[in-house]
C-alpha positions in Angstrom: 110.9 76.3 121.6 113.8 78.3 122.3 116.5 77.0 125.4 114.5 80.0 126.9 111.1 78.4 127.0 112.3 75.2 128.3 114.5 76.4 131.0 111.4 78.0 132.7 109.3 74.8 132.8 112.4 73.5 134.6 112.1 76.3 136.8 107.8 75.6 137.3 108.1 72.1 138.0 111.1 72.2 140.7 108.5 75.3 142.3 106.1 73.5 142.5 108.0 70.4 143.9 109.0 72.7 146.7 106.0 73.8 147.9 104.3 70.9 147.4 107.1 69.4 150.4 106.8 72.4 152.3 105.5 72.0 155.9 102.3 74.2 155.2 101.5 71.9 152.4 101.9 68.9 154.4 100.1 70.3 157.8 97.1 70.6 155.0 97.3 67.4 153.4 97.5 66.0 157.3 94.2 67.7 158.2 92.4 66.1 155.2 93.2 62.9 155.3 90.5 60.9 153.0 89.0 57.6 154.5 88.7 55.8 151.1 91.9 53.1 150.6 92.9 54.4 147.3 92.0 58.0 147.6 94.5 57.2 150.8 97.1 55.9 148.6 97.5 58.9 145.9 97.1 60.9 149.9 100.1 59.1 151.3 101.8 59.9 148.3 102.2 63.7 148.3 104.4 63.3 151.2 107.4 61.9 149.2 108.6 65.8 148.5 108.9 67.0 152.1 111.6 69.6 154.1 111.6 71.1 157.3 114.4 73.6 157.9 113.7 74.2 161.7 112.2 70.5 162.8 113.3 71.4 166.4 115.3 70.4 169.6 113.9 67.0 169.7 116.6 64.3 168.4 113.7 62.1 166.7 112.6 65.5 164.9 115.8 65.6 163.6 116.1 62.2 162.5 112.7 61.9 160.8 113.5 65.0 159.0 116.9 65.4 157.0 115.9 62.1 155.1 113.1 64.1 154.0 115.1 67.3 153.0 117.8 65.0 151.6 115.0 63.0 149.4 113.6 66.2 148.2 117.3 67.6 147.4 117.5 64.8 145.5 114.1 65.1 143.6 114.5 68.3 142.5 117.6 67.8 141.4 116.7 64.8 139.3 113.8 66.9 137.9 116.4 69.9 137.1 118.9 67.0 135.3 116.7 64.4 133.7 113.6 65.9 132.5 115.4 68.8 130.5 117.8 65.9 128.9 115.1 63.3 128.1 111.7 64.5 127.9 112.7 68.0 126.0 114.5 65.8 123.9 112.3 63.3 122.9 109.6 63.8 119.8 105.8 65.1 120.4 103.3 62.7 120.6 103.1 59.3 122.5 106.9 59.0 122.7 107.1 62.2 125.1 104.3 60.9 127.4 106.4 57.6 128.0 109.4 59.7 128.4 107.9 61.7 130.9 106.3 59.1 133.0 109.6 57.3 132.8 110.7 59.8 134.0 109.1 61.0 136.8 108.9 57.4 138.3 112.7 57.4 138.2 113.2 60.4 139.9 110.0 59.9 142.4 112.1 56.4 143.1 115.7 57.5 143.1 114.7 60.3 145.5 112.7 57.7 147.9 115.8 55.6 147.8 117.7 58.1 149.0 115.6 58.9 151.9 115.3 55.2 152.8 119.2 55.0 153.5 119.7 58.2 155.2 117.1 57.1 157.1 118.0 53.7 158.2 121.4 54.8 158.9 120.1 58.5 161.0 119.6 56.2 163.7 117.5 54.0 165.8 114.1 56.7 166.4 113.8 56.5 162.8 112.7 52.7 163.0 110.5 53.6 166.2 108.6 56.4 163.9 107.8 54.4 161.4 107.0 51.4 163.4 109.2 49.0 161.1 112.4 47.5 159.9 114.5 48.8 157.1 113.4 46.2 154.2 109.9 46.9 155.8 110.3 50.8 155.6 112.3 50.3 151.6 108.9 49.0 150.7 106.8 51.2 151.7 109.2 54.3 150.3 109.5 52.2 146.6 105.4 52.3 146.7 105.2 55.8 147.0 107.8 56.7 145.3 105.9 54.5 143.0 102.7 56.5 142.9 104.2 59.9 143.5 106.3 59.0 140.3 103.3 58.5 138.3 101.6 61.9 138.9 105.0 63.4 138.5 105.3 62.2 135.4 101.8 63.3 134.1 102.7 66.6 135.1 105.7 66.5 133.3 103.9 65.6 130.1 101.1 67.8 130.6 104.0 71.2 131.3 106.0 69.5 128.3 103.2 69.2 125.8 103.6 71.1 122.8 107.1 71.7 123.1 108.9 72.1 119.6 112.1 69.8 119.3 112.8 69.5 115.8 111.3 66.2 114.9 111.5 67.3 111.8 114.8 66.7 110.4 113.9 68.0 106.8 112.5 71.9 108.3 115.5 71.4 110.6 117.9 72.1 107.3 115.7 74.8 105.9 116.1 76.5 109.1 119.6 76.9 109.5 119.6 78.2 105.7 117.2 80.7 106.6 118.7 82.2 109.9 122.1 82.3 108.3 120.3 84.7 105.7 118.8 86.5 108.7 121.8 86.7 110.7 123.3 87.8 107.5 120.5 90.5 106.8 120.6 91.6 110.3 124.6 93.0 110.1 123.8 95.7 107.5 122.9 99.0 108.7 119.0 99.6 109.6 118.5 102.0 106.5 119.0 98.5 104.2 117.0 96.2 106.4 114.0 98.4 105.9 113.6 96.7 102.4 114.4 93.3 103.4 111.8 90.7 103.8 109.8 91.2 107.6 108.2 87.9 107.7 110.0 85.4 105.4 112.2 83.5 108.2 109.2 81.9 109.7 109.8 78.4 111.4 108.3 76.2 109.2 105.5 73.7 110.3 105.3 70.2 109.4 102.1 70.6 107.6 103.9 72.9 105.1 104.8 70.7 102.0 109.1 70.3 100.9 107.8 71.3 97.6 105.6 73.7 96.5 103.7 74.3 93.4 105.3 77.8 91.6 102.9 80.4 89.9 102.0 79.8 86.2 99.1 82.4 86.0 99.4 85.8 85.8 97.5 86.8 89.3 99.0 84.0 90.9 101.3 86.5 93.1 98.1 88.8 93.5 96.0 85.3 94.7 99.1 83.9 97.3 98.7 87.1 98.7 95.4 87.4 99.7 95.0 83.5 101.0 97.8 84.8 103.4 94.9 88.0 104.5 93.5 84.8 106.1 96.4 82.1 106.9 98.9 85.4 108.1 97.2 87.6 110.7 100.1 89.3 111.3 100.5 90.1 107.5 96.8 91.1 107.6 97.2 93.3 110.7 100.7 95.0 108.5 98.7 96.0 105.7 95.3 97.1 107.8 97.4 99.1 110.4 101.0 100.3 108.5 99.3 100.6 104.9 95.6 102.0 104.8 96.0 102.9 108.3 98.8 105.5 107.5 96.4 108.5 105.8 99.0 110.7 105.1 101.8 108.3 103.9 103.0 107.1 100.0 101.8 103.8 99.3 105.0 101.5 97.7 103.7 99.6 94.7 104.8 96.6 93.1 104.9 95.0 89.5 102.6 91.8 89.5 100.8 92.5 92.0 97.2 94.0 92.3 97.3 95.2 95.6 93.4 96.8 95.6 92.1 92.9 96.1 94.4 92.2 98.7 93.7 95.0 100.9 89.9 94.1 101.1 91.0 90.6 102.1 92.7 91.9 104.5 90.0 94.4 105.6 87.8 91.1 105.8 90.3 88.9 107.6 91.0 92.0 110.0 87.0 91.9 110.7 86.7 87.5 111.1 89.9 88.3 113.5 88.0 90.8 116.2 85.3 88.7 115.4 87.1 85.8 116.7 88.2 87.3 119.6 85.4 88.8 120.9 84.1 84.9 120.7 87.4 84.0 123.2 87.4 86.5 125.2 84.0 85.5 126.3 85.3 82.3 126.9 88.4 83.6 128.6 85.7 85.1 131.3 84.0 82.3 132.3 87.2 80.5 133.3 88.1 83.7 134.9 85.2 84.1 136.7 85.0 81.2 138.6 88.9 80.7 138.7 91.3 83.3 137.3 94.0 80.8 138.0 92.7 77.5 136.4 93.3 79.8 133.0 96.8 78.2 133.3 95.6 74.6 134.0 93.3 75.7 130.6 96.0 76.3 128.9 98.9 73.9 129.4 95.8 71.4 128.4 95.2 72.9 125.5 98.9 72.2 124.9 98.8 69.1 125.5 95.8 68.4 123.4 97.2 69.9 120.6 100.6 67.8 121.1 98.6 65.2 121.1 96.9 66.2 117.8 100.1 66.4 115.5 101.2 63.4 113.0 104.2 61.6 114.4 107.6 62.2 113.2 107.7 60.1 109.8 111.0 57.9 110.2 111.8 57.6 106.4 111.7 60.4 103.7 108.9 60.4 101.4 108.9 62.0 97.7 105.2 63.2 98.5 102.6 63.6 101.1 100.0 61.0 102.6 96.4 62.0 103.5 96.3 61.9 107.3 93.4 60.8 108.6 91.8 62.5 112.2 91.1 59.1 113.5 94.2 58.8 113.6 94.7 60.9 116.6 91.6 59.9 118.4 92.9 57.1 120.2 95.7 59.7 121.3 93.6 63.1 122.0 91.2 60.7 124.2 94.3 59.2 126.4 95.4 62.9 127.3 92.2 64.3 127.9 91.3 61.3 130.5 94.9 62.4 131.5 94.1 66.1 131.9 90.9 65.2 133.5 92.2 62.7 136.8 94.8 65.4 136.8 92.4 68.0 136.8 90.1 65.9 139.7 93.9 65.8 141.8 94.5 69.9 141.2 91.6 70.4 142.1 90.8 67.6 145.8 94.2 69.2 146.9 93.4 72.8 146.5 90.1 72.4 148.3 92.4 70.6 151.1 94.7 73.8 151.8 93.4 76.2 154.4 93.4 79.1 152.3 91.5 82.4 153.2 88.3 82.9 151.1 89.7 85.4 148.2 92.5 83.2 148.0 90.0 80.1 147.7 88.3 81.9 144.6 91.2 82.7 142.8 93.2 79.2 143.0 89.7 77.4 142.7 90.2 75.6 146.0 86.6 75.2 146.4 83.7 72.2 146.0 86.2 70.0 145.3 87.7 71.8 142.2 84.4 70.5 140.6 82.9 74.0 140.0 86.0 75.5 138.2 86.9 72.2 136.3 83.1 72.4 134.6 84.3 76.0 133.8 87.5 74.3 132.0 86.0 72.7 130.8 83.1 75.0 128.8 85.0 77.6 128.1 87.6 75.4 126.4 84.9 73.7 124.4 83.6 77.2 123.4 87.0 78.4 122.3 87.3 75.4 120.3 84.0 75.3 119.0 85.6 79.0 117.8 88.8 78.1 116.7 87.3 75.6 114.4 84.7 77.5 112.9 87.7 80.0 111.8 89.3 77.2 110.7 85.9 76.2 108.2 86.0 79.4 107.3 89.7 79.8 106.1 89.2 76.3 104.4 86.1 77.0 102.5 87.8 80.1 101.6 91.2 78.7 99.7 88.7 76.0 98.6 86.9 78.2 97.1 87.4 81.2 95.9 91.1 81.4 95.8 91.2 79.1 93.9 93.5 79.4 91.0 90.3 78.7 88.6 88.1 80.4 90.2 89.9 83.5 92.0 88.7 86.7 90.4 90.2 90.1 91.9 86.9 92.0 90.7 84.5 89.6 92.9 86.1 91.1 95.6 84.8 91.2 100.0 83.5 94.3 100.2 84.2 96.4 104.0 81.1 96.9 106.4 80.1 99.2 108.3 83.2 98.1 110.5 85.4 100.1 108.3 83.8 103.0 106.5 87.7 104.8 106.7 89.1 102.4 104.7 87.2 103.6 101.3 89.3 106.4 100.7 92.5 104.6 101.5 91.5 101.8 99.0 91.1 104.7 96.7 94.6 106.0 96.9 96.0 102.4 96.9 94.5 102.2 93.2 95.4 105.5 92.3 99.0 104.1 93.2 99.1 101.6 91.1 98.5 104.3 87.8 101.5 106.4 89.3 104.5 107.3 88.2 105.8 108.5 91.1 107.6 106.5 94.5 108.0 108.3 97.7 110.4 106.5 99.9 111.7 106.5 103.4 114.5 105.4 104.5 117.7 105.2 102.4 117.1 103.3 99.4 114.7 104.5 96.8 113.4 101.4 95.6 110.9 100.0 97.9 108.5 97.6 96.5 111.1 96.2 93.9 112.8 93.3 95.5 116.4 92.8 96.1 118.8 94.2 94.5 121.3 91.8 91.7 123.7 94.3 90.2 124.4 97.5 88.8 126.9 98.9 86.2 127.7 102.7 85.2 128.8 104.4 82.3 130.2 107.8 81.7 130.7 109.0 78.4 132.4 112.4 77.2 130.4 113.7 74.3 133.0 114.3 71.7 132.4 114.3 67.8 133.3 111.1 65.5 136.0 110.7 63.5 135.0 110.9 60.0 134.8 107.5 58.3 137.0 107.6 55.0 134.4 108.6 51.8 131.5 109.8 54.1 132.8 113.6 53.3 131.6 114.4 56.9 133.3 117.8 58.3 135.6 116.4 60.8 135.0 119.9 62.3 131.4 119.3 62.9 129.7 119.5 66.1 127.8 117.2 68.2 123.6 117.4 67.6 122.7 119.2 70.4 120.6 116.7 72.8 118.9 116.6 76.2 118.1 113.3 78.7 115.3 113.6 78.0 115.6 113.1 74.2 117.6 110.0 75.5 115.0 108.4 77.3 112.5 108.5 74.8 114.4 106.5 72.1 115.4 104.4 75.0 111.7 104.2 75.6 111.0 103.0 72.2 113.5 100.7 71.7 112.1 98.9 74.6 108.6 99.1 74.1 109.8 97.7 70.4 111.3 94.8 72.3 108.3 94.4 73.8 106.2 94.0 71.3 108.6 91.6 69.0 109.1 94.9 66.0 112.1 94.9 64.4 114.3 97.1 65.4 115.1 100.0 62.4 119.5 100.6 62.5 120.1 104.4 62.6 121.0 106.5 59.5 124.4 106.6 61.3 125.2 102.8 61.7 123.9 101.8 58.4 123.4 98.2 58.6 126.0 97.6 59.8 124.9 95.2 63.3 128.2 93.7 64.6 129.4 94.9 68.2 128.8 93.5 71.8 124.8 93.7 71.3 124.8 91.8 68.2 122.0 89.2 68.4 119.4 91.3 70.4 117.4 92.4 67.2 113.7 91.2 67.2 113.7 89.3 70.6 110.8 89.9 72.1 110.1 90.7 75.6 106.2 89.7 76.0 104.3 91.4 78.7 107.6 94.4 79.1 106.1 97.2 80.8 108.1 100.3 80.0 107.5 103.4 82.8 109.0 106.9 83.4 109.4 106.8 87.0 110.4 109.6 89.6 112.1 109.1 93.0 111.8 111.1 96.0 112.8 111.0 99.5 109.8 111.4 101.7 111.4 113.6 103.8 112.1 116.8 101.2 109.1 117.3 99.3 108.4 120.5 100.7 111.3 121.4 98.5 109.6 120.4 95.0 106.3 121.7 95.3 104.5 119.5 92.6 105.0 116.6 94.7 103.0 118.1 97.6 100.1 120.2 96.2 98.1 119.8 99.7 100.7 119.3 103.5 97.4 117.6 104.9 97.1 115.1 102.2 99.7 112.3 101.5 102.0 112.9 98.3 101.4 113.3 95.1 101.5 110.1 92.9 101.2 111.5 89.1 103.0 113.8 87.0 102.9 115.5 83.8 105.0 114.6 80.7 106.6 118.4 81.3 107.4 117.6 84.7 109.1 114.4 84.3 110.9 116.1 81.2 112.2 118.9 83.8 113.1 116.3 86.3 115.2 114.3 83.8 116.8 117.3 82.2 117.9 118.9 85.9 119.3 115.7 87.7 120.7 118.0 90.1 117.6 118.1 92.7 116.0 116.1 95.4 114.0 114.0 92.7 115.5 111.9 90.2 114.1 110.1 87.1 114.2 106.8 86.0 113.2 104.4 83.1 112.0 101.8 84.3 111.0 98.1 82.9 109.3 95.2 84.5 108.4 91.8 83.3 106.8 89.4 85.6 107.6 85.9 85.4 106.6 82.6 86.9 102.6 84.4 88.2 104.2 87.1 88.9 106.2 85.7 91.5 109.3 86.5 89.9 109.4 90.3 88.8 113.4 91.6 87.3 113.6 95.2 87.1 115.6 97.4 85.2 116.2 101.2 86.1 118.5 103.1 84.3 118.7 106.9 85.0 120.2 109.5 82.3 122.2 112.1 82.9 124.0 115.2 80.5 125.8 117.5 82.3 129.0 118.7 81.3 128.9 118.0 77.8 128.6 114.0 79.3 126.7 111.4 78.8 126.2 109.4 82.7 124.2 106.0 82.6 123.5 104.5 85.6 121.3 100.9 86.0 119.9 99.3 88.8 119.0 95.7 88.6 116.2 94.3 91.0 114.5 91.3 91.0 111.4 91.0 92.8 111.5 86.9 94.4 109.3 84.4 94.9 106.4 84.5 98.0 107.4 82.7 101.5 107.0 78.6 100.7 103.8 78.3 103.2 102.1 81.0 101.4 102.0 78.3 98.4 99.4 75.8 100.7 96.7 77.1 98.6 97.6 75.4 95.9 98.7 72.0 97.1 95.6 71.6 99.5 94.9 67.9 99.9 91.5 66.4 99.1 89.0 66.9 102.4 88.8 64.2 103.9 85.7 62.1 104.8 85.3 63.0 108.6 86.6 66.6 107.7 84.9 68.8 110.5 87.2 66.2 112.5 90.2 67.0 110.9 89.4 70.3 111.5 88.7 70.3 115.2 92.5 68.3 115.2 93.9 71.5 113.2 92.5 73.8 115.9 93.8 72.3 118.8 97.1 73.9 119.2 96.2 77.0 118.2 93.3 77.1 120.2 94.9 77.7 123.8 97.3 80.1 122.3 94.3 82.0 120.7 91.8 81.5 124.1 95.1 83.0 126.4 95.4 86.3 124.3 91.9 86.6 123.0 91.0 89.4 125.4 94.0 91.8 125.0 93.8 91.8 121.1 90.2 92.4 121.2 90.5 95.5 123.4 93.5 96.3 121.4 91.3 96.0 118.3 88.6 97.9 120.0 90.8 100.6 121.4 92.9 101.1 118.2 89.4 101.3 116.5 88.7 104.4 118.0 92.2 106.2 118.5 92.3 105.9 114.4 90.9 109.6 114.5 93.0 110.6 117.0 95.9 109.5 115.3 95.0 110.9 111.8 94.6 114.4 113.7 98.3 114.3 115.3 99.8 113.3 112.3 97.9 116.2 110.4 99.1 118.3 113.0 102.5 116.8 112.5 102.8 117.1 109.1 101.5 120.9 109.3 104.3 122.3 111.0 107.5 120.1 110.9 108.6 120.6 106.6 110.9 117.8 107.3 108.0 115.5 107.8 108.0 112.2 106.7 105.3 111.3 104.0 107.5 108.2 102.5 106.1 104.7 102.0 107.9 103.0 104.9 105.8 99.2 103.8 105.9 97.1 101.4 103.1 94.8 100.5 105.2 92.7 98.1 108.1 92.4 100.0 106.6 91.5 103.5 105.8 88.1 102.4 108.8 87.8 99.6 111.0 84.8 100.4 114.1 84.5 100.8 115.0 81.6 98.2 114.2 80.3 94.5 111.9 77.2 94.6 112.4 76.8 90.7 116.1 76.2 89.6 115.0 78.4 86.1 113.4 81.5 88.0 116.9 83.1 88.8 117.8 82.1 84.8 114.7 83.4 83.6 115.3 86.9 86.3 119.1 87.2 84.6 117.9 86.3 81.4 115.5 89.4 81.4 117.6 91.7 82.6 121.0 90.9 80.3 118.4 91.5 77.5 117.4 94.7 78.7 120.8 95.7 79.6 121.6 94.8 75.7 118.3 96.5 74.4 119.1 99.9 76.2 123.5 99.9 75.2 122.4 99.1 71.7 119.4 101.9 71.5 122.3 104.6 73.0 124.8 103.6 70.7 122.7 104.2 68.1 121.5 107.7 69.4 125.1 108.5 69.8 125.7 108.2 65.9 122.7 109.7 64.7 124.0 112.8 66.9 127.5 112.6 65.9 129.5 111.1 69.0 132.3 109.2 68.7 131.2 106.1 70.3 134.8 103.9 70.4 135.1 104.7 74.0 131.4 103.9 74.6 131.8 100.9 73.1 134.8 99.7 74.6 133.2 100.5 77.9 129.7 98.8 76.6 131.8 95.2 75.6 133.5 95.3 79.6 129.4 95.7 80.8 128.3 93.1 78.8 131.3 90.4 79.0 131.1 89.9 82.7 128.9 87.2 82.5 126.6 86.6 85.3 128.4 89.1 88.2 126.8 89.2 91.6 127.5 92.3 93.5 123.9 93.7 95.5 124.0 90.8 97.9 123.5 87.0 97.7 120.9 84.9 95.9 120.6 81.6 96.9 118.6 78.8 94.6 118.2 75.4 96.5 121.4 74.6 97.8 123.6 76.9 95.1 124.6 80.3 96.1 125.6 83.9 94.0 127.2 86.5 95.2 130.7 87.6 96.7 131.6 84.8 99.5 128.6 83.1 98.7 128.7 79.5 99.8 126.6 76.4 99.6 126.8 72.8 101.3 124.4 69.7 100.6 122.7 70.1 103.7 121.4 73.4 103.3 121.4 77.0 101.3 123.5 79.0 103.0 125.9 82.5 102.1 128.0 84.6 103.3 128.5 88.0 101.5 131.1 90.3 102.4 130.5 94.1 102.1 132.2 96.5 99.9 133.9 99.1 101.3 133.2 101.6 98.2 129.5 102.0 100.1 129.2 101.8 103.8 125.1 101.8 103.7 125.1 98.5 101.4 126.9 95.6 101.1 128.3 95.2 97.4 126.2 97.5 96.1 128.3 99.9 94.6 130.2 98.1 93.4 130.3 98.5 89.7 129.2 96.2 87.5 
């Protein structure tokens, strides 16, 4: 909870004390004096906060009124100064309840001591008003202060229940590193931030383990995204609304993940969330029907119960996790429930005693001694808790069942029902996009879906005839054999596929069998699983200038071009579309995917090579929870109920709005598509590019294993060597002087690890320009490069 939330709680308590001590509330309390001695004691303690700015001309009234005014000032000041420092900084569970009770009693007793001090020095009229001497007045004040302090302490505990204090020191360390990384991303231009992870910096939960199970099987990345559809409602909403719901936009694909099962699981999760919100809206209506303002009491009650349900903060670090039994929280929950019930009864009795108009009485529940509103809160809260518990049980069954590593089957997809008939065509478009060779992007960077840029290098070579070697018999005036960029691409494609298959590389005829040089040692090196493809990148705002990308202006852009069109684009590198030979190698179960994009251009009797190197990093830490689920306890139902308590209050409070928004969104979907089609038909620069990458949405800010980053770099370095060796062979075969090429290649390959595109964080190690790492948290800062204002460090040559 941030500083603003803590300040709001203090303001709420101070305002409530001022209202309770007002003359109008005091008149209502006097008019409803109970006959029972115990209730009279509680009733009399409610006079501790009392103030009156105009006590009247009577000297006795002024002598009695000033002690109450100053005591109320002391009470409010004590709450404002002591509660944030004592209660808000105390860890949750039992410690915070004890701190709240102690703070309430201390502030109340201190205010009564101030009132007594002022009263006994105000004049003899005070003794006449109370009918006692100074010691008798002190005893009365202290008893009232003690009783009111207990009530105030319960109120403080309820108000501050569920507030995050950062008691878990290990997650706080990770949060500082993620916050620093987020600050660096926010300093970058907006176009670059579009490609950054949008949900990878959430505050870690105490339930998320420090260590995660890394991906091992090829389908693990897909499985983690399918699990995220149920555990992260924001992710499922993003997939459904911004990817499937964007009928005219392109779809950003990523290597190493299958988006079709992710889309289907997201649709299923959205339908489950919609059904849950509908039932919670009914529970919300039950409470609002009898007393709308008691919804605030219900939310505070669920916060208190959720705080009591959380496990206690461990004092000492442990190497693993222990199976937490829900029965350990039963006594804390029982005590919290009894305290809340007592607080509800007191609030109901107090509100019923106030002389309020009929409509106001209904709004605040000030009728029938508060019994009916309290029963409504109990019934509605029980219905809400049952609904959220059922959702927890459903998600837990899916995570332990079909989403386990040994049971996951992408073909066994949950089929969306009739509530999403519009999604069938869009899911087919997702499947088609995964077989595409066109990326239609939106914004600045064209490489959407491929993660963060690690580095880049460029190479330019004039096509001059090679010097004849002694005895070769070559004519010095012989021209260079004609070739174009597509010929170079074909040689590169063949060389990379041979490397993927582990086939021996046949030396070119111009080289003979001399394999010495900067790329020696890569022959026969196998890159099993390497995917080599031609890919064309085009901006979504410039499709009208190139017909093949937009066969129908009222539909999404084309996803696949024939070979003839690819060759035309590759040999004419001056249009809006650019060709790249892409190579991807999914590692670590598809969680780490290095991508190598090589653009070839032959312009003005010169060969130009530009290589962009990207790495798609692991998914967020919390999404690995599907692989580290603890064994189900014997009291599984109770454990799920305890786990559902912290989520029930926020879910109940936001259910009507969420359910209504979903209903309206379904009805507005055809109208939205119609407006988009009208805009696309009228605007030639209508942006049809992909704005969201599903895989990048869950990309985390860190590597979980030391060798993940090293493996990605090894693959990229091997691809560099293979590509440069293939180009060198090709140039030798066509009679091009490669002396300058060899020198530039030597410079590129001998730089080793050179980070020019941002900062990579591996545990507590930082790699990048100006990178810094400490033992406490992995933080790094990168100074922007002046070469290109649109990307920090992105334009530096390797």
